[in-house]
N, C-alpha and C positions, 0 to 999 in steps of 0.2 A: 288694379283687383290683387287681392293677396289671397293666397292658399293657406289653409289652418290645416296643420299636422301634428301628430303627436307620437312620441317613441312608443313602440309597441312593447320595450322591455320596462322602461322605469316610468312612463307616462308623462315625460316633460313635453310641453306644449310649446310650438314653433309658428311663427308666420313667416312666409316666403312670398316674394312676387310670383306672378303666375308667370313671368317668362323662364323661372325655373323648374317648370314642369318637365318630368321625365329624368331629372338629374337627380345626385344623389346627397345624403346631407348627414355628417356624423354628429351623433348626439353627444353635446357637450357634457352631459351627465353621469353616462354609461359608457360612452364610446360606440354604441350601436350605430351602424350604417341604415339609415331612412332612406327610401324610396319615395321623392316627390310625385305625388299623383298629378293627374291632369285636373285642372279648375272644374268644379262642379258645374254641370249645365243647370239651367233653370227649367225645371219641370212643369208642365201645364197640369190642368185637372185630370188628364186623361192618361197620365203615365201610371206605369205599374210599379207602385211603391212598396209591394209586397216583395217583388224580387230584389229590390235594392236592400231592403230590411234581412232579407235571408242572406244576402251575399255579406252584409255586416256582420251578421251574427256569426258567419263562418270564418270571416277574418279574425274575429274576436278571439273564437277557440283556438285557432291555430298561434296566435300571439300568446296565448295562455300556456301553450304547450310547448313552446321553445324556453329551452333550458338558460337561464340567464346565468352569463359567465361569471366565474369568481375573479375578481382582480385583485392583486395585492395593491395594499397602500403604497403610494409613492412618498415615503416620510422617512428622515434621517434615523438611521440604526444608533441605539445608545449602547454604551460601553456594558458589557456582561458583569453583573455584580452578584454572581449567584454563589454557588458553593465553592468549596477550597481547590476544585479541581478546574475552576473556570479559567479563562485567558487572563483575567486581571489579577486573580490571586495565586496563578501558578507560578511557582519560583524558578527561574532559570538555573541551570546546572552550573555548579561551581566549576571555574576554570583551575588549571593544575595549580596555580600560586595560592588561591584561596584555599584550596585540599591541602596544601604544605601547610599553610599557617594554621588551619584548623587540627591537623596532625601534631603539630608540635605543641599545640596549646590542648592537647586533649585531656589532660587532668582537670581542667576548668569545669568539664560538664560533670556534675554529681554522679551519674550513673557510672562513667568511665573510672572515676577517682575511687568509687567503691570497688569496682573490677580491680584496678590497680592495687588496692590496699590488700584485697584477699590474696592475689598473686604473691605480693610482696610477703605476706604471713607466711604462705605454704613455703616460700622459698627459703625464708628465714629459718622454719622449723626443719626442711631438710640440711642445711647447713650447720646449724646449732645445736639441734636437739636429738634427731635421728643417730648421729655418730655415738649416741650414748645409750642407744635403746637395745644394744644386744647386736649382734652380728646377723643373726637371721631376720628378726625383726625390722633391724634397722636396713638392712639391704632390700628387703620387700618393699617396706614404706617409699624408701628412696627411689626404686624402681618404678613405683607406682607413680609419684609425683612428677617422677622425670618424662614418664610416658604423657601423663595427663599435659604437662606443661609442652611437650613437642607437639601433641595434637593441637594445642591451643595456639602455637605459634603458627601452624600452617592456615589454621581458621583466621589467623590475623590477616595474613596474606590474601586469603581467598575474600573474606569480607571487603577487604580494602579494594578489590578488583571490581566491585559493583559500585564503587563510589558510596559505600556505607559510611556515616560518621561516627557510629558508636562502636565500642569495642564488642568482639563477640561474647554468646554465653559461656559459662564456664564449664558447661555439660560435655563430658569427653564422647562426642559420637561415635568416634572409631576405635575407642578402647584405649589400652595403655601400653602394650608390648608393641604393635605394628607401628604407631607413628614414632617411637624413639628409634625403633630402627630405621625408618625410613629418614629421621633427622640426621641420624648419625652417619647413613650410609650417603647422604648428599654432601657433607663435609669429606668424608672419606675419599669421595670420588673426585671431588676437586682438588683436594690436597695429596692425592696419591702419587703423583708425578715427584712433589717435594720430597715425600718421606721415603720414595724409592730411591732417589737419588741420594738423599742422605745415608739410606741405609748401605748403599753401594760404596759411598766414599768411606764409610766409618770401617766397612769389613774389610777393603782396601788397604786401609791406614793400620788397622790392628794386625793385618797378615804381614805389613812391611815392619811394622814395629816389632815383632817376634816376642821376646822376654819381657819387652820394656811394658808392654800391657796397653790398654785400650784407655779411653776416658771412663769417668764414673757415669752413674745413672742421671744425674742432676742436669738441667740444660746448661748452668753455668761451665761445668766440665766439658760438655760436648762442643760451646763455643770457644773454651780455649784451646782445645785439642784440634779442632779445623783450622785448615788453612784459610786465609781471606778469602781466596778465590771461590773455593767452594762453599763456604758461608754464605759468599755474594750469590752464588748460583741457587742455593737454596732458600734464600729470601726471596729472590725473583720469581722462583716458582711457587713459593708459598703466597706471593702477594698475587700472582696471576690466578691461582686457584680461589682465592678470597674475591677477586674481581668477576670471576666466572659464575660464583655461587649464587647471586640474587636471580639471576634468568634460570638455573637450574632449580632452585628452590619454587620459584613460579610455577614451573612446569610441574613438578610433583603436587603443590597444592592446588593447581586447577586441572591439569591435564591427567594427572595419574603418574605414578612412578615409572610406568613403561615408556612415557615420553623422553627419560634422561638420555635415551639411545640415539633421539634426532639430535645430535651435536650440529649438524648441517642446519637445521632451522635455526637453531640457538643463535649462532655465529651470523647467519642472514640476518637475523632480527636484531641484534647488537649493531650491526655495520648500517641498517637502515634508521635506527634511531640513535646515533651514536651519542647525541648530547645528552639526551636524558637518561639513557643508560650509565653514562659516566657519571651523572649526578647522583643517580640511586645508588652506583656502586660505591661512591663517594661516602654515601651515609654508613654503608657498611664497615670502609675504611676506618671512619670516625669512632664507630662502637668499639671495633676492636683495640684501637687507641685508647679510649676510656676504659675498656675490660682491663687491659694490662697495667693501666695506671693505677685505676682503683683496687685492684688486687695488691698491688705493691703497697700502697698507703694503707690499704687495711690490715695488713700484716704489722704494721706500724703502732695502728691504734686499738688492737684486739677485738673484743666482742661488739663495741660502738662501730668500730670501723668496717667490720662484715656487714652490719645492718644496714648502715649508709651505702656502702659498696653495692649491696644486692638492690636497693631502692634505684641509684644511679644507672646501674648496668640495666636494670627492667626498664626503665624509662626510654634509654637509647634503643635498646632492641625493639620494642615497641613501634617505636617511630620509625626505626629503620625498615621493618616488616611491612608497616603500613605504606611507606614509600614505594615498596615493591609492588604490593597491590595497585597503586595509583599509578604507576609508571605503564601497567597493562591497561587501566581504565583509560587512560589521558591518551595512551599512544598506540592502541590495539591496532588502529589502521595500517600502521607500518610494520606488523608483525608478519612474520611468514606462515603465522597458523591464525585459526581462531577459533576458540571455544564457544562462542554466542555472547 
């Protein structure tokens, strides 16, 4: 004899042996647990079927009030192919080498090339046109261009700290006067030991020379006048300042000028990221060598040489400044401070 039952949730019908009466059965359709009832007894003509009908109606009402569980389909998830921020289309962050390659090739981007040409034209005007515009007008215009370009230099470092590939906009957000003071102050701070040493040595040498007099004002006259030892010490101190300048410029560009007094944090950061910092400082040394070489060559070529010189120096300077920002972007976990 079999017992006929149906799921109260989905209505699936089942047949089981009467021996399973009182046990439980899980519905294969919806997963509901069904209790197998006792086999129905055969009723005679005198049985009260009205009571059985009332019980059946009551059970049916209970079944309809039970909330059917919502079950998630067990299907294999497909890869997301939605908007550009999805996991399929989201680009991974470039590593340090890729960012360096993009920095070296920055003029290949049309927007970067346009910005580069605009800066190049302004710097050429400063060197070739403004000297003939009169003392007051030429000095004021030169000061404005220097202030704007000093502000732009710090912006190049700042934008690179976030990993941005494009050059910053040309708008001078911080004005003209304050940026040029900050820029000059950073170089003065790092080279102050070298120039102090040079000044003391020249003062003592002139005192000892007496009536023979001291050297002229040209750099070549100073080099010929100084002994080799003192000249070597000056070059060492000057190179040490050049080596320290990238971390100082980074502090001013990102943390503000007040951070220049935390020399302890700067030295600790250099030690903790020695390899990356040597590579970054090397870019500044290369830029300085290119600067002195191109200036010497420009004097031999005239106006055309000056125009070419400005373009070459501008390119190397932008690359070096962006490398300072990328140094912080990729190695900030090793820094002794964190600006977010």
